[in-house]
C-alpha positions in Angstrom: 0.0 0.0 0.0 1.5 3.3 -1.0 0.9 6.5 1.0 0.2 9.6 -1.1 0.5 12.8 0.9 -0.9 15.9 -0.6 1.0 18.7 1.1 -1.5 21.3 0.0 -4.2 19.7 2.1 -1.7 19.4 5.0 -1.0 23.1 4.8 -4.7 23.8 4.9 -5.0 21.8 8.2 -2.3 24.1 9.8 -3.6 27.3 8.2 -6.1 27.8 11.0 -3.5 27.1 13.7 -0.9 29.5 12.3 -3.3 32.2 11.3 -3.7 33.2 15.0 0.1 33.7 15.2 0.1 36.6 12.8 -0.4 40.1 14.2 -3.9 41.3 13.4 -4.0 45.0 14.4 -2.7 47.7 12.1 -1.0 49.4 15.0 1.1 46.3 15.8 2.4 45.7 12.2 5.9 46.9 13.2 6.1 44.6 16.2 7.7 41.3 15.5 6.7 38.0 17.0 9.6 36.1 18.6 10.7 32.7 17.3 10.0 31.1 20.7 6.4 32.5 20.7 5.9 31.2 17.1 7.1 27.7 18.1 5.0 27.8 21.3 1.8 28.7 19.4 2.6 26.1 16.8 2.9 23.4 19.5 -0.3 24.6 21.0 -2.0 24.0 17.7 -0.7 20.5 17.5 -1.8 19.9 21.1 -5.3 21.2 20.3 -5.5 18.8 17.3 -4.5 15.9 19.6 -7.1 16.9 22.2 -9.8 17.2 19.5 -8.9 13.7 18.2 -9.2 12.3 21.7 -12.5 14.0 22.2 -13.9 12.7 18.9 -12.7 9.2 19.7 -14.3 9.3 23.2 -17.6 10.5 21.7 -17.6 7.6 19.3 -16.6 5.0 21.9 -19.3 6.2 24.3 -21.9 6.0 21.6 -22.6 9.7 21.6 -21.6 10.0 18.0 -22.8 7.8 15.2 -20.4 9.2 12.7 -17.0 7.4 12.8 -15.6 9.6 10.1 -15.3 12.5 12.5 -13.1 10.4 14.8 -11.0 9.1 11.9 -10.5 12.5 10.3 -9.6 14.1 13.7 -7.1 11.3 14.4 -5.5 11.6 11.0 -5.1 15.4 11.4 -3.5 14.9 14.8 -1.2 12.2 13.4 -0.1 14.3 10.5 0.5 17.3 12.7 2.6 15.3 15.1 4.6 13.7 12.2 5.2 17.2 10.8 6.3 18.5 14.2 8.8 15.7 14.7 10.2 16.2 11.2 10.7 19.9 11.9 12.4 19.1 15.2 14.7 16.7 13.5 15.6 19.3 10.9 16.3 21.9 13.6 18.5 19.4 15.5 20.4 18.5 12.3 21.0 22.2 11.6 22.2 22.7 15.2 24.6 19.8 15.0 25.9 21.0 11.6 26.6 24.4 13.1 28.4 22.9 16.1 30.7 20.9 13.7 31.8 24.0 11.9 35.3 25.0 12.5 35.8 28.7 13.4 
């Protein structure tokens, strides 16, 4: 079985999560969001997807939802978000290790 990943649809999943990170007011356009804040909000987005998946699964298991597709979709969104987060972490660690190996 091959796994075809459409990165456009993945980016749409995260679009809602990352849209809250952008500055919204016109008066704050000159202020910059720090990298740490960006990462923290991105991780909060992944966490909220995980919690939503758990909530949907619990609803289905308790018989409060007759639509298993909601639980499946929420679980897949959370899984893809977690996989993306792990890959980003791996890339950051690889970049850090490469910088540490550089001779000055």
